C-alpha positions in Angstrom: -89.1 34.1 -66.2 -92.1 35.9 -68.1 -89.8 37.5 -71.1 -86.2 37.5 -72.5 -84.1 39.8 -75.0 -82.5 39.3 -77.9 -80.1 41.0 -79.6 -79.2 40.3 -83.4 -76.4 41.9 -83.8 -75.5 42.1 -88.7 -72.3 41.0 -88.9 -70.8 40.8 -92.5 -69.0 36.7 -94.0 -65.8 37.8 -93.9 -65.7 39.4 -90.6 -64.7 37.3 -87.3 -66.6 36.2 -84.5 -65.6 37.8 -81.0 -65.9 40.1 -78.2 -63.3 42.8 -80.3 -66.4 43.0 -82.7 -68.4 45.2 -80.8 -66.5 47.6 -80.9 -65.6 49.0 -84.5 -63.2 51.7 -84.5 -64.5 54.9 -84.6 -63.0 57.6 -87.7 -63.3 61.3 -87.6 -67.6 62.6 -87.7 -68.1 64.6 -91.1 -70.8 66.4 -91.4 -72.7 66.0 -95.2 -75.5 69.0 -95.2 -77.0 67.3 -98.3 -77.3 63.7 -96.2 -78.9 65.5 -93.5 -81.7 67.6 -96.1 -82.7 64.6 -98.0 -82.8 62.4 -94.6 -85.5 65.4 -92.4 -87.2 65.8 -96.2 -87.9 61.8 -96.0 -88.3 62.4 -92.7 -91.5 65.5 -92.7 -92.9 63.3 -95.4 -94.1 60.7 -93.8 
């Protein structure tokens, strides 16, 4: 074997471990136009 892959999955200390943690509950997407503009400005700055 000339290489390997590692996945680091961040967890909070209060979260239970197990395969159920890999899929978080989904929520309805809410578009926040101001937040999108902030991200665009930061990306274009650099």
